[in-house]
N, C-alpha and C positions, 0 to 999 in steps of 0.2 A: 537910196533906201536908208532910212534913219535907224538908229540903234534900237528904238522901240519897235519898229516894223520887223527888224531881224529877230528880236526877242519873241515877238508875237508869232512869227513864222515858225521858229524853233519849238515854241510851246505847242503849237498846233500839230507839228510833225511828231513830237514826242507823244502827244495824246493819241494820234492816229496809229502810231507804232504800238502803243500799249493796247489799243483796241484790237489791232491785228493779232498781237500775241494772245490776248484773251480768247480770240476766236479759234486760233490754231493749236493752242497748247494741248488740247485733249487728243489730238491725233498723233502725238509723239510719246515715245517711251522714256527718253533720257533728257536730262538737262546737263549741259557741259559748259563749264565756265573756265576761261583762260584769262591771262592777264590783259588781253586786248578785246575779247569778245565774249558774248553769251550766245549759246546755241541750244536749239531743241533738235533732237534727232531720233531716229529709230534704231540705228546701229552705231556703236562706238567701240573703238579699239585703241587702247593706250599702251604704247611700248616705250620702255626706257632705253635710250641709246647712249653709247659712250665710245664711239669709234675714235674720237679725237682726244680722249682723256677726260673731258668735261661731260657730265651727264646731262642729257636733255630729253624731252618728251616728244614723241611722235604720236599725234592724235589723228586718227582717221575716222570720219563719220560718213554715214549714208543717209539719204533722205533728210536733209537738214534745213532748218530755218535759222537765219542769222539775225540777232538783235543789232541792227545798225540803221540808224535814222537816214543815212546818206546813200545807202545801197538802193539802186533802182529795182532790183529783184532780190528778195530776201530768201527765196527758196533755192536750194542747191542740191543737185543729185549726189555729189561727193564733195567732201571738204577734207583737206589735210592741213594740220597745224603743227609747226615745229616751234617749241618754246623751251627756254631754260627755267621758266618760272612754274609755279604750282598749277596743276590742272585739277579741277573738281568735277567729278561725274556723279550724278545722282539719278537713280531710277525712279521715275514717277509712278505712283500708285494711283490709279484712277479714282478709287474711293477715298483715298487720303488727301488728294490734292484738290483744293478749292481756290479758284481765282477770285479775289475780292471784286464784287460787282458783276460776277458772271451771270447772275439772275436778272440783270437789268435788261 
């Protein structure tokens, strides 16, 4: 496989992922962004832990969709993330949130 073939494949996969995101975003309530992944979910709980002295975040999500081009299944019933980095949680407002090209 040439590098051009690989680039074309990755571009097609990214476009397919974006289209899937566009199709599913309206069924979720929250957007969660960590240092490694981007999630959509319907329930999220973030706890700050510091048992070992260093603070870290424990993020638990239910009914989640994971933005990951290489995952064979992007839907997950439960997800738990442990991270020392920032976590961003936003509640989606149905009337406020418009995906570009959603009317296509």
